[in-house]
ZAVODO-816171 format. One line per field, with one value per residue (C-alpha): z, x, y; residue number from 1; residue in three letters. Coordinates in Angstrom, 3 decimals. Last residue first. Example, Ala and Ser with C-alpha at 12.3 -4.5 7.8 and 13.67 -1.06 7.14 Angstrom:
# ZAVODO-816171
up	c(7.140 | 7.800)
east	c(13.670 | 12.300)
north	c(-1.060 | -4.500)
rose	c(2 | 1)
sedo	c(SER | ALA)
This chain:
# ZAVODO-816171
up	c(-0.863 | -2.408 | -0.901 | -3.211 | -3.113 | -2.014 | -0.326 | -0.147 | -1.271 | -4.736 | -3.081 | -2.650 | -2.098 | -2.436 | -0.013 | -1.073 | -0.107 | 1.797 | 1.442 | 4.624 | 5.281 | 3.367 | -0.406 | -2.122 | -2.686 | -0.399 | -2.225 | -1.383 | -0.248 | 1.604 | 2.203 | 2.990 | 4.212 | 3.856 | 7.259 | 7.475 | 9.013 | 12.676 | 12.908 | 15.982 | 16.054 | 18.798 | 17.301 | 13.576 | 11.496 | 8.906 | 6.859 | 6.069 | 3.731 | 2.810 | -0.055 | -0.104 | -2.231 | 0.820 | 4.115 | 5.005 | 8.071 | 10.784 | 11.159 | 9.066 | 8.962 | 8.678 | 12.318 | 13.918 | 14.547 | 18.198 | 17.746 | 15.031 | 12.846 | 13.548 | 13.722 | 12.791 | 13.991 | 14.901 | 18.075 | 17.609 | 18.935 | 22.164 | 22.377 | 22.328 | 22.578 | 22.668 | 19.195 | 17.964 | 17.172 | 19.847 | 19.729 | 19.519 | 20.413 | 18.076 | 19.057 | 18.735 | 16.011 | 13.646 | 16.374 | 16.007 | 16.077 | 15.476 | 15.246 | 12.676 | 11.546 | 9.352 | 6.090 | 4.352 | 3.755 | 0.003 | -0.518 | 2.691 | 3.116 | 5.604 | 7.637 | 9.527 | 11.400 | 11.686 | 14.310 | 14.289 | 16.838 | 17.486 | 14.205 | 12.514 | 11.942 | 8.279 | 6.667 | 5.532 | 7.007 | 7.058 | 10.730 | 11.870 | 12.783 | 15.846 | 14.910 | 11.310 | 9.003 | 7.426 | 8.540 | 8.699 | 10.020 | 8.599 | 9.995 | 8.793 | 5.818 | 8.326 | 9.141 | 8.867 | 12.596 | 12.208 | 15.257 | 18.081 | 20.035 | 17.373 | 17.394 | 18.224 | 15.604 | 12.727 | 9.521 | 6.334 | 5.488 | 5.065 | 3.270 | 3.028 | 1.038 | 1.508 | -0.288 | -1.137 | 1.958 | 3.990 | 3.414 | 5.985 | 8.612 | 11.487 | 9.697 | 9.324 | 8.908 | 5.344 | 4.101 | 1.148 | 0.488 | -2.377 | -1.030 | -3.227 | -2.901 | -3.319 | -2.322 | 0.784 | 2.639 | 2.712 | 5.285 | 5.402 | 8.103 | 11.530 | 14.142 | 17.150 | 17.643 | 16.808 | 19.715 | 20.838 | 23.077 | 24.162 | 20.908 | 20.219 | 16.654 | 17.699 | 15.425 | 12.392 | 11.167 | 7.995 | 8.005 | 5.878 | 5.997 | 5.754 | 6.705 | 6.603 | 3.871 | 5.784 | 9.003 | 7.338 | 5.500 | 8.455 | 7.012 | 5.105 | 4.075 | 0.548 | -0.396 | -3.709 | -3.089 | -1.802 | 1.334 | 3.601 | 7.304 | 7.707 | 10.320 | 10.150 | 9.285 | 12.704 | 13.587 | 14.394 | 15.701 | 14.241 | 13.101 | 11.264 | 10.564 | 8.883 | 10.167 | 8.612 | 10.575 | 9.511 | 11.588 | 14.032 | 15.982 | 13.347 | 10.688 | 9.181 | 5.522 | 3.098 | 1.702 | -1.594 | -3.386 | -1.953 | -3.342 | -0.363 | -1.099 | 1.474 | 0.861 | 2.365 | 5.487 | 6.647 | 10.280 | 11.273 | 12.239 | 9.166 | 9.807 | 13.345 | 12.004 | 9.463 | 12.194 | 14.345 | 11.436 | 10.731 | 14.373 | 14.477 | 11.314 | 12.588 | 15.805 | 13.868 | 11.709 | 14.827 | 16.477 | 13.410 | 13.252 | 16.913 | 16.367 | 13.348 | 15.417)
east	c(-23.710 | -20.556 | -17.335 | -14.928 | -11.217 | -8.361 | -4.975 | -2.638 | 0.965 | 0.316 | -0.368 | 3.366 | 3.373 | 6.797 | 9.676 | 12.187 | 15.819 | 17.196 | 20.599 | 21.834 | 22.762 | 24.393 | 24.574 | 24.916 | 21.195 | 18.812 | 15.941 | 12.261 | 9.138 | 6.037 | 2.681 | 4.039 | 1.094 | 2.047 | 3.729 | 7.487 | 9.617 | 10.214 | 6.671 | 4.477 | 3.013 | 0.736 | -0.030 | -0.426 | 2.284 | 2.113 | 5.291 | 7.696 | 10.426 | 13.970 | 15.743 | 19.546 | 21.899 | 23.559 | 22.600 | 26.129 | 25.737 | 28.376 | 27.805 | 27.513 | 24.171 | 23.734 | 22.801 | 21.580 | 24.118 | 24.140 | 25.827 | 26.560 | 23.502 | 21.963 | 18.187 | 15.094 | 11.837 | 11.947 | 12.931 | 16.712 | 18.620 | 17.979 | 21.523 | 23.181 | 26.896 | 26.616 | 25.695 | 22.427 | 21.478 | 18.841 | 17.464 | 13.855 | 10.405 | 10.481 | 11.724 | 9.283 | 7.729 | 6.243 | 4.183 | 2.810 | 6.146 | 7.964 | 11.730 | 14.549 | 14.016 | 16.325 | 15.069 | 16.718 | 20.121 | 20.682 | 19.947 | 19.852 | 16.447 | 16.236 | 13.039 | 10.743 | 7.635 | 4.183 | 1.793 | -1.670 | -4.208 | -5.842 | -6.422 | -3.475 | -2.903 | -2.479 | 0.965 | 3.102 | 6.468 | 9.368 | 9.348 | 11.777 | 15.456 | 16.601 | 18.628 | 18.024 | 17.785 | 14.404 | 12.591 | 12.751 | 16.253 | 18.783 | 22.247 | 25.493 | 26.110 | 26.788 | 30.199 | 32.465 | 32.508 | 30.571 | 30.948 | 28.572 | 29.215 | 28.374 | 27.679 | 23.942 | 23.500 | 24.557 | 23.258 | 21.474 | 18.277 | 14.619 | 11.596 | 7.961 | 4.772 | 1.121 | -1.422 | -4.012 | -3.137 | -6.354 | -8.237 | -10.827 | -8.108 | -8.528 | -6.486 | -6.498 | -10.275 | -10.314 | -7.965 | -10.181 | -13.325 | -15.834 | -19.135 | -21.589 | -25.216 | -26.875 | -24.260 | -22.710 | -20.237 | -16.545 | -13.829 | -10.373 | -7.686 | -9.291 | -6.579 | -8.613 | -9.873 | -13.462 | -15.602 | -15.795 | -12.713 | -11.090 | -9.080 | -6.696 | -5.644 | -5.348 | -7.382 | -6.716 | -9.850 | -11.935 | -15.045 | -18.201 | -20.980 | -24.767 | -25.876 | -29.614 | -29.405 | -26.582 | -28.563 | -31.595 | -29.484 | -27.384 | -23.868 | -22.093 | -18.588 | -17.140 | -13.495 | -12.297 | -9.397 | -6.081 | -4.887 | -5.349 | -5.622 | -9.383 | -11.946 | -15.736 | -18.648 | -18.588 | -21.401 | -20.584 | -23.461 | -24.577 | -27.956 | -26.093 | -22.368 | -20.842 | -17.539 | -14.673 | -11.769 | -8.137 | -5.918 | -3.026 | -0.490 | 0.488 | 1.729 | -0.104 | -0.164 | -0.356 | -3.253 | -2.889 | -6.120 | -9.499 | -12.484 | -14.667 | -17.984 | -20.793 | -23.007 | -26.458 | -27.794 | -31.257 | -32.345 | -34.421 | -37.912 | -39.602 | -37.853 | -39.265 | -42.775 | -42.384 | -41.232 | -44.244 | -46.644 | -45.147 | -45.507 | -49.116 | -49.950 | -48.326 | -50.345 | -53.569 | -52.848 | -52.272 | -55.426 | -57.480 | -56.009 | -56.879 | -60.456 | -60.839 | -59.721)
north	c(-5.873 | -4.416 | -3.035 | -1.253 | -0.586 | 1.636 | 1.196 | 4.211 | 3.572 | 5.019 | 8.389 | 9.006 | 12.784 | 14.374 | 14.940 | 17.573 | 18.149 | 21.138 | 22.809 | 24.539 | 21.809 | 18.928 | 18.597 | 15.214 | 14.784 | 12.937 | 11.270 | 11.722 | 9.884 | 11.110 | 9.372 | 5.900 | 3.792 | 0.096 | -0.035 | 0.504 | -2.269 | -3.200 | -4.644 | -5.081 | -1.552 | -0.228 | 2.251 | 1.663 | 3.342 | 6.106 | 6.381 | 9.228 | 8.036 | 9.101 | 7.351 | 7.429 | 9.533 | 11.062 | 9.423 | 8.262 | 6.064 | 6.330 | 3.495 | 0.314 | -1.515 | -5.303 | -5.855 | -2.642 | 0.176 | 1.211 | 4.615 | 7.187 | 7.708 | 11.112 | 11.254 | 13.241 | 14.779 | 18.488 | 20.376 | 19.906 | 16.874 | 14.977 | 13.621 | 16.987 | 16.245 | 12.437 | 11.268 | 9.776 | 6.182 | 5.603 | 9.131 | 7.977 | 9.368 | 12.362 | 15.809 | 18.685 | 20.841 | 18.227 | 16.566 | 13.016 | 11.211 | 7.939 | 7.513 | 7.798 | 4.219 | 2.150 | 0.669 | -2.296 | -3.870 | -4.139 | -0.472 | 1.524 | 3.177 | 6.050 | 6.177 | 8.570 | 7.478 | 9.062 | 7.747 | 6.141 | 4.848 | 8.207 | 10.084 | 11.730 | 15.441 | 16.300 | 16.650 | 19.574 | 18.635 | 21.098 | 22.013 | 24.688 | 24.445 | 26.442 | 28.368 | 27.414 | 24.408 | 23.569 | 20.425 | 16.655 | 16.023 | 13.543 | 12.806 | 11.203 | 13.537 | 16.337 | 14.867 | 17.910 | 18.571 | 21.822 | 24.007 | 24.929 | 21.774 | 19.174 | 15.447 | 15.627 | 18.362 | 16.092 | 17.703 | 16.616 | 18.461 | 17.613 | 19.042 | 18.014 | 17.678 | 16.724 | 18.935 | 16.249 | 14.256 | 14.675 | 17.897 | 16.760 | 16.620 | 14.152 | 11.518 | 7.723 | 7.360 | 8.697 | 5.985 | 4.961 | 2.920 | 3.123 | 1.767 | -0.118 | -1.246 | 2.136 | 4.652 | 3.167 | 5.368 | 4.434 | 3.873 | 2.307 | 2.024 | 2.233 | 1.737 | 2.901 | -0.641 | -1.605 | -2.868 | -6.501 | -6.115 | -9.401 | -9.602 | -12.468 | -11.653 | -8.019 | -5.732 | -3.539 | -1.763 | -1.637 | 0.560 | 0.334 | 2.938 | 3.375 | -0.130 | -0.831 | -3.488 | -5.183 | -5.198 | -6.783 | -9.326 | -10.473 | -10.816 | -13.588 | -12.512 | -12.629 | -12.032 | -10.571 | -10.468 | -11.825 | -10.034 | -13.050 | -12.193 | -11.926 | -10.889 | -10.811 | -8.485 | -6.825 | -4.439 | -0.808 | 1.360 | 4.692 | 3.372 | 0.585 | 1.022 | -2.015 | -3.343 | -5.286 | -6.722 | -7.023 | -9.269 | -8.817 | -10.883 | -13.452 | -11.075 | -8.095 | -9.144 | -6.215 | -4.196 | -2.341 | -3.206 | -4.177 | -6.077 | -6.930 | -8.637 | -8.706 | -11.731 | -11.995 | -13.647 | -14.636 | -14.579 | -17.651 | -16.521 | -18.013 | -21.323 | -21.418 | -20.777 | -23.565 | -25.932 | -25.007 | -25.494 | -28.890 | -29.891 | -28.617 | -30.519 | -33.698 | -33.429 | -32.924 | -35.960 | -38.056 | -36.727 | -37.576 | -41.095 | -41.679 | -40.482 | -42.749 | -45.720)
rose	c(293 | 292 | 291 | 290 | 289 | 288 | 287 | 286 | 285 | 284 | 283 | 282 | 281 | 280 | 279 | 278 | 277 | 276 | 275 | 274 | 273 | 272 | 271 | 270 | 269 | 268 | 267 | 266 | 265 | 264 | 263 | 262 | 261 | 260 | 259 | 258 | 257 | 256 | 255 | 254 | 253 | 252 | 251 | 250 | 249 | 248 | 247 | 246 | 245 | 244 | 243 | 242 | 241 | 240 | 239 | 238 | 237 | 236 | 235 | 234 | 233 | 232 | 231 | 230 | 229 | 228 | 227 | 226 | 225 | 224 | 223 | 222 | 221 | 220 | 219 | 218 | 217 | 216 | 215 | 214 | 213 | 212 | 211 | 210 | 209 | 208 | 207 | 206 | 205 | 204 | 203 | 202 | 201 | 200 | 199 | 198 | 197 | 196 | 195 | 194 | 193 | 192 | 191 | 190 | 189 | 188 | 187 | 186 | 185 | 184 | 183 | 182 | 181 | 180 | 179 | 178 | 177 | 176 | 175 | 174 | 173 | 172 | 171 | 170 | 169 | 168 | 167 | 166 | 165 | 164 | 163 | 162 | 161 | 160 | 159 | 158 | 157 | 156 | 155 | 154 | 153 | 152 | 151 | 150 | 149 | 148 | 147 | 146 | 145 | 144 | 143 | 142 | 141 | 140 | 139 | 138 | 137 | 136 | 135 | 134 | 133 | 132 | 131 | 130 | 129 | 128 | 127 | 126 | 125 | 124 | 123 | 122 | 121 | 120 | 119 | 118 | 117 | 116 | 115 | 114 | 113 | 112 | 111 | 110 | 109 | 108 | 107 | 106 | 105 | 104 | 103 | 102 | 101 | 100 | 99 | 98 | 97 | 96 | 95 | 94 | 93 | 92 | 91 | 90 | 89 | 88 | 87 | 86 | 85 | 84 | 83 | 82 | 81 | 80 | 79 | 78 | 77 | 76 | 75 | 74 | 73 | 72 | 71 | 70 | 69 | 68 | 67 | 66 | 65 | 64 | 63 | 62 | 61 | 60 | 59 | 58 | 57 | 56 | 55 | 54 | 53 | 52 | 51 | 50 | 49 | 48 | 47 | 46 | 45 | 44 | 43 | 42 | 41 | 40 | 39 | 38 | 37 | 36 | 35 | 34 | 33 | 32 | 31 | 30 | 29 | 28 | 27 | 26 | 25 | 24 | 23 | 22 | 21 | 20 | 19 | 18 | 17 | 16 | 15 | 14 | 13 | 12 | 11 | 10 | 9 | 8 | 7 | 6 | 5 | 4 | 3 | 2 | 1)
sedo	c(ARG | SER | VAL | THR | GLY | VAL | PRO | PHE | SER | ALA | ALA | ASN | LEU | ALA | LEU | ASP | HIS | THR | THR | PRO | ALA | THR | GLU | GLN | GLY | ALA | THR | GLY | VAL | LEU | PRO | LYS | LEU | LEU | PHE | PRO | THR | PRO | SER | ASN | ASP | PRO | ASP | PRO | GLU | ILE | SER | ILE | VAL | ALA | THR | ARG | GLY | ARG | VAL | ASP | LEU | PRO | PHE | THR | PHE | GLY | ALA | PRO | ALA | ASN | ASN | PHE | PHE | ASP | GLU | GLY | PRO | ILE | PRO | PRO | GLY | ALA | ASN | ASN | GLU | THR | GLY | SER | PHE | HIS | ASN | SER | ASP | ASP | VAL | SER | THR | PHE | SER | THR | PHE | THR | GLY | THR | THR | ILE | PRO | GLY | VAL | GLY | GLU | VAL | VAL | VAL | TRP | GLY | GLU | TYR | LYS | TRP | GLY | PRO | SER | LEU | ALA | PRO | LEU | ASN | LEU | GLY | SER | THR | PRO | PRO | ALA | GLY | PRO | THR | GLY | PHE | TRP | ILE | GLY | ASN | GLU | ASP | ASN | GLY | ASN | ASN | THR | GLY | THR | GLU | ASP | THR | PRO | THR | ARG | LEU | PHE | PHE | LYS | GLY | SER | ALA | ALA | SER | PHE | ASP | ASN | ALA | ASP | THR | THR | VAL | THR | GLY | ILE | TRP | VAL | ASP | ALA | THR | ASN | GLY | THR | PHE | ASP | GLY | VAL | LEU | LEU | LYS | THR | ALA | ALA | PRO | ALA | PRO | ASP | PRO | ASP | VAL | THR | PRO | GLU | ILE | SER | LEU | VAL | PHE | ARG | THR | ALA | SER | ASN | LEU | GLN | GLU | THR | ASN | VAL | GLN | PHE | VAL | GLN | PRO | PHE | THR | VAL | SER | SER | PHE | THR | GLY | THR | SER | LEU | PRO | ASN | GLY | ASP | VAL | ILE | ILE | TRP | GLY | GLU | TYR | VAL | TYR | ASP | ASP | GLY | LEU | ALA | GLU | LEU | GLY | ASN | LEU | ASN | LEU | THR | LEU | GLY | SER | THR | THR | PRO | THR | ASN | ASP | ASP | ASP | SER | SER | CYS | SER | SER | ALA | PHE | ILE | GLY | ILE | ALA | LEU | VAL | ALA | LEU | PHE | MET | LYS | LYS | ILE | MET)
């Protein structure tokens, strides 16, 4: 009887020791707090995803669609303590690729337990947008055959007029996954695109609204507004007095409206070419924030 009791106690001890050992090997987690300003909802097709960089490798901290902060994510404690950088990307909602997408929006290096994040991953230029500026003029080259038809208020081109016009955009080159896009804002209706582009010295990817004489237009981004007016817009569109915007768009892009990044904004005056109008830095559109562990 004593022998049986001893064996039972021994078995319980071994079981308890085994459980304790298993508990000791269970990875612990710690909270990673995101406190970000300036993000906007991405719709049903895309989500934001956080990443910590550990030994040069990205490790996901989780996805989210709500843009209300702060938000807390549970992350492996050892990995979180070893992280040197935080990155926020835009990912497909249904994403078969475990790696970060090219559309990396925010980045920041940890100093102690905090990382200040900004849009440093969007461009390939270390100077970023500190000197960003631009010029545009009103003219309708796709409706002209060497003479002015008297309707230059119906077109906008991001550059300086000449033969040919030259680029007027002082912006950094974008990282893969991003494109610039031009817009004209019509009050009470909304923004209308002039096309997306990555080069400032060639035509953009759209001439959907242009005229028929020279449908491609000059070798700079821009658009004339004569054909195929979207619902709610009246063509030919008078650009005078309207707001012009250069945005930065994720590529691919599921939205027909400007993304939250709008580095340049200006207002068209009443004068057409050769007068130019200025675009100024709109840093208030850039999201920022802190990430704490």
